[in-house]
C-alpha positions in Angstrom: 18.6 22.1 -22.7 15.1 23.1 -22.9 13.3 23.7 -26.0 12.1 27.1 -26.7 9.2 27.5 -29.3 7.9 30.4 -30.5 4.1 30.7 -29.8 1.4 32.8 -31.8 -2.2 33.4 -30.8 -4.7 34.1 -33.8 -7.8 36.2 -33.1 -6.6 38.0 -30.1 -9.1 39.9 -28.1 -11.6 37.0 -27.2 -11.8 35.4 -23.7 -10.2 32.0 -25.4 -7.2 34.0 -26.6 -6.8 35.5 -23.0 -6.9 32.0 -21.7 -4.5 31.1 -24.4 -2.1 34.0 -23.5 -2.3 33.0 -19.8 -1.2 29.6 -20.5 1.7 30.4 -22.8 3.1 33.0 -20.7 3.3 30.4 -18.0 4.2 27.8 -20.0 8.3 26.6 -20.0 8.6 25.6 -23.7 6.5 28.5 -25.2 7.8 32.0 -26.1 4.9 34.4 -26.8 5.9 36.0 -30.1 2.8 37.3 -31.7 -0.9 37.8 -30.9 -2.8 39.0 -34.1 -5.6 41.5 -34.0 -6.2 42.9 -37.3 -8.8 45.1 -35.5 -6.0 46.4 -33.1 -2.7 46.5 -34.3 -0.1 48.1 -32.4 -2.6 48.5 -29.5 -1.3 47.3 -26.2 -2.4 43.8 -25.5 -2.6 44.4 -21.8 -5.5 47.0 -22.5 -7.5 43.7 -23.5 -6.5 41.7 -20.9 -5.7 43.9 -17.7 -5.3 40.7 -15.5 -2.5 40.0 -17.8 -1.0 43.5 -18.5 2.0 42.8 -15.6 3.1 39.8 -17.8 2.4 41.2 -21.1 4.3 44.7 -20.4 4.6 46.4 -23.8 3.3 43.4 -25.8 1.1 44.8 -28.7 -0.9 43.3 -31.3 0.0 42.4 -34.8 -1.4 42.7 -38.0 -2.0 39.5 -40.1 1.4 40.5 -42.4 3.3 40.6 -39.5 2.3 37.2 -38.0 2.7 35.6 -41.5 6.1 37.0 -41.7 7.0 35.6 -37.8 5.9 32.3 -39.2 7.8 32.6 -42.3 11.2 33.3 -40.4 10.9 30.9 -37.4 11.7 27.2 -38.6 8.9 26.1 -36.3 6.2 27.7 -34.4 3.2 26.7 -32.3 0.0 28.8 -33.6 -3.1 28.6 -31.6 -6.1 29.8 -33.5 -9.1 31.4 -31.5 -10.6 33.3 -34.4 -14.4 32.7 -35.1 -15.8 29.6 -37.0 -15.9 30.8 -40.9 -13.0 33.0 -40.7 -10.5 30.5 -38.8 -9.9 28.2 -42.2 -9.0 31.1 -44.3 -7.0 32.9 -42.0 -5.1 29.6 -41.1 -4.8 28.9 -44.9 -3.0 32.2 -45.7 -0.6 31.9 -42.9 0.4 28.0 -44.1 0.7 29.4 -47.6 3.6 32.2 -46.1 5.0 28.8 -44.2 5.0 26.7 -47.3 6.7 29.2 -49.3 9.3 29.9 -47.1 10.1 26.6 -46.2 8.9 26.8 -42.3 7.0 24.1 -40.6 4.6 25.7 -38.1 1.9 23.4 -36.2 -1.6 24.7 -35.7 -4.1 23.9 -33.3 -7.5 25.3 -34.2 -10.1 26.0 -31.4 -12.9 27.3 -33.8 -15.4 24.8 -35.7 -13.4 24.9 -39.0 -11.4 21.9 -38.8 -13.9 19.7 -36.9 -15.4 17.8 -39.8 -13.7 15.5 -42.2 -15.4 16.7 -45.3 -16.5 20.3 -46.6 -19.9 19.0 -47.1 -20.5 18.0 -43.4 -19.3 21.5 -42.3 -21.5 23.0 -44.7 -24.5 21.0 -43.6 -24.3 22.4 -39.8 -22.7 25.8 -40.5 -24.8 26.6 -43.5 -21.8 28.2 -45.6 -18.9 26.9 -47.5 -15.6 26.1 -45.9 -13.0 28.4 -46.0 -10.3 26.1 -47.0 -11.6 22.6 -48.0 -8.0 21.6 -49.4 -6.8 21.8 -45.8 -9.2 19.2 -44.1 -6.8 16.4 -44.8 -4.0 18.1 -42.9 -6.2 18.3 -39.5 -7.1 15.8 -37.1 -9.7 16.0 -34.6 -10.2 14.4 -31.5 -10.4 14.9 -27.6 -6.8 14.3 -26.8 -7.7 11.4 -24.3 -9.5 9.5 -27.1 -6.7 9.3 -29.7 -3.2 8.0 -28.8 -1.4 9.3 -32.1 -1.9 12.1 -34.6 -0.6 11.7 -38.0 -1.5 15.2 -39.3 0.6 18.2 -38.7 -2.3 19.9 -37.3 -5.4 19.6 -34.9 -8.6 20.8 -34.7 -10.0 20.8 -31.1 -13.5 19.9 -30.5 -16.0 22.6 -28.8 -16.2 22.6 -24.9 -19.7 21.0 -24.8 -18.6 18.2 -27.2 -15.3 17.9 -24.8 -17.3 17.3 -21.8 -19.9 15.0 -23.3 -17.4 13.1 -25.3 -15.4 12.6 -22.2 -18.7 11.2 -20.4 -20.2 9.0 -23.3 -17.2 7.5 -25.5 -16.4 5.1 -22.3 -20.1 4.1 -22.1 -20.1 3.3 -25.9 -16.5 1.7 -26.2 -17.2 -0.8 -23.3 -20.5 -1.9 -24.4 -22.3 -1.0 -21.5 -25.0 1.0 -23.1 -27.5 1.0 -26.2 -26.3 3.6 -28.5 -29.2 6.0 -27.9 -27.8 8.9 -25.5 -29.7 11.5 -23.7 -27.6 14.7 -22.6 -28.4 17.8 -20.5 -25.5 20.5 -20.4 -25.2 23.9 -18.3 -22.6 26.2 -19.7 -21.2 29.3 -18.2 -21.9 32.8 -20.1 -18.0 33.1 -21.2 -18.9 30.2 -23.6 -21.1 33.0 -25.7 -17.9 35.1 -26.1 -16.9 38.2 -25.0 -19.2 40.4 -27.5 -22.2 41.2 -25.4 -25.8 39.5 -26.8 -29.1 39.2 -25.0 -28.3 36.0 -23.7 -25.3 36.7 -22.0 -26.0 40.1 -20.5 -25.6 39.7 -16.9 -29.1 40.8 -15.4 -30.8 38.6 -17.9 -28.7 35.5 -17.0 -28.0 36.3 -13.1 -30.1 34.0 -11.1 -31.7 32.1 -13.9 -31.3 28.9 -16.0 -32.7 28.3 -19.5 -32.4 26.2 -22.4 -31.5 26.9 -26.0 -31.3 25.1 -29.1 -33.2 21.9 -27.6 -32.5 18.9 -29.7 -30.9 20.7 -32.4 -27.5 22.2 -30.9 -24.8 22.7 -33.9 -22.3 20.5 -31.8 -24.2 17.6 -32.1 -23.4 16.2 -35.5 -19.8 17.1 -34.2 -20.3 14.9 -31.1 -21.8 12.0 -33.1 -19.0 12.2 -35.5 -16.2 12.2 -33.0 -17.7 9.4 -30.8 -18.2 7.0 -34.0 -14.5 7.8 -35.0 -13.3 7.2 -31.0 -15.5 3.9 -30.5 -16.8 2.7 -34.2 -20.3 3.3 -33.1 -22.8 5.2 -35.0 -24.8 6.6 -31.7 -27.6 8.8 -31.6 -27.5 11.8 -29.5 -30.4 14.1 -28.0 -29.1 17.0 -26.3 -30.6 20.0 -24.6 -27.9 22.5 -23.7 -28.9 25.3 -21.0 -27.5 28.7 -20.0 -26.0 28.9 -16.7 -26.1 32.1 -14.1 -21.9 31.5 -13.9 -19.0 32.7 -15.8 -17.0 29.7 -16.4 -17.3 26.1 -16.5 -19.7 23.3 -18.3 -21.7 20.1 -16.3 -23.2 17.9 -18.6 -25.1 14.6 -17.6 -25.2 12.0 -20.2 -27.7 9.3 -19.7 -28.5 5.9 -21.6 -30.0 2.7 -21.1 -27.9 -0.4 -19.7 -27.5 -3.6 -22.0 -27.1 -5.4 -18.7 -27.8 -4.5 -15.2 -24.9 -2.2 -13.8 -24.3 -0.4 -10.4 -22.8 2.9 -10.1 -19.7 0.7 -8.8 -19.1 -0.7 -11.7 -19.7 2.0 -14.1 -17.2 4.4 -11.9 -14.6 1.4 -12.2 -15.3 1.1 -15.9 -14.6 4.7 -16.3 -11.4 4.8 -13.9 -9.9 1.8 -16.3 -10.7 3.8 -19.4 -8.7 6.9 -18.3 -6.2 5.3 -16.5 -3.6 6.8 -18.6 -5.4 10.2 -18.9 -3.4 12.7 -16.6 -6.6 15.3 -16.8 -9.5 13.1 -16.1 -10.5 12.3 -12.4 -13.2 9.8 -11.8 -15.0 10.8 -8.6 -16.8 8.5 -6.2 -19.2 11.7 -5.4 -20.8 14.2 -8.0 -18.4 16.4 -9.7 -18.7 20.1 -9.1 -17.9 22.8 -11.5 -16.2 24.8 -8.8 -13.6 22.5 -8.5 -12.5 22.8 -12.1 -12.8 26.3 -12.8 -9.5 27.8 -14.7 -7.8 24.3 -14.8 -7.3 21.7 -17.6 -8.7 18.6 -15.5 -12.4 17.1 -16.2 -14.2 15.4 -13.3 -16.4 12.4 -13.8 -18.6 10.5 -11.8 -21.4 8.0 -12.5 -25.2 7.0 -11.0 -27.1 3.4 -12.1 -29.8 2.0 -11.0 -29.4 -1.4 -12.9 -31.7 -0.2 -16.3 -30.2 3.5 -16.6 -26.9 4.9 -16.2 -26.0 8.8 -15.7 -22.1 9.9 -16.4 -21.9 13.4 -15.0 -19.0 15.6 -16.7 -17.6 18.9 -15.3 -14.9 20.8 -17.3 -13.9 24.3 -17.7 -15.1 25.7 -21.0 -12.3 28.1 -21.6 -9.6 25.7 -20.3 -10.0 22.2 -21.0 -13.1 22.8 -23.7 -10.6 25.3 -25.4 -7.4 26.8 -24.8 -6.2 24.3 -22.3 -7.0 21.7 -24.5 -5.4 23.3 -27.3 -1.9 23.6 -25.5 -2.3 19.8 -24.3 -2.4 19.0 -28.0 0.4 21.3 -28.9 2.4 19.5 -26.5 1.7 16.2 -28.1 2.5 17.7 -31.4 6.0 19.0 -30.3 6.5 15.6 -28.6 6.4 17.6 -25.1 4.9 15.6 -21.8 1.3 16.5 -22.3 0.9 17.8 -18.9 3.6 20.6 -19.6 2.3 24.2 -18.2 -1.2 22.6 -17.4 -0.7 21.8 -13.8 -0.5 24.9 -12.2 -3.1 25.1 -9.1 -6.5 26.7 -10.1 -8.2 29.2 -8.1 -10.7 28.0 -5.8 -14.1 29.5 -4.4 -14.4 31.3 -7.9 
């Protein structure tokens, strides 16, 4: 019989939450059982996500106490946390305490930054505040799904969207020994990456028809990328990262450049990438330059490469809300429940967005 797993979304009104809800509603195994929004308990979820209103029907947001009761009642559950970093860890800790008291065993995939580092000190060095549940760090593993074959912990922290795109491009370069461990990255992200609450950088008249960098050589995801690349390859590489705000809503385009250790042409690099991701259903290596429009609203990543004998450039595109957040989280949760990792993630995506 088809395994039916209660699914819960924490942090209910943001863009990533909306994408999680959309994916869960179309998933053959997960049953949407609760959406946490402490700011709007009892309110129809469809008011926050009109594009999902028909499927959500009379589903309402629940309080933290109601979510804790569900987790305590269900023998197991799939809990997706899209709460902000700095708030996610304490929230997850409280819900795990409720589960432990009741003897239930939920699985958590956290999309915030709270479980991306292995130590509280490493987290504090980047985010400038204490970690909300340092005793839980050892219960989480963080990695891009394609870079870790098995998970020994009960829970997972999903890397950030920029990190996902950059690691997919750079880890094969390092693991293959093709390049010197000094990488230069330029990335462009869509406005949904800044969250749902309007700020100056995401205000449409400001961002429309414009392109500008921010956090150049000091972006907070750089330590995360460095740590996860080392975990995947054993190499302590140096990343110089310049992110940009793009004039589109969804998607990330990252270009990773490095010096080749020995002469290689584009065909050799593309062949290496295809071999590296031969068993990865969501990574496609192309002969031509990848385009953001081809992956929007999907869990696929498209890669390609150029090389001139001395320098290599690998281009990577992902959807920041899907592969870089909600879709990657569902991919991880599928693995935690021993489901095929593609389950619920292969529906055709819209084109021409």
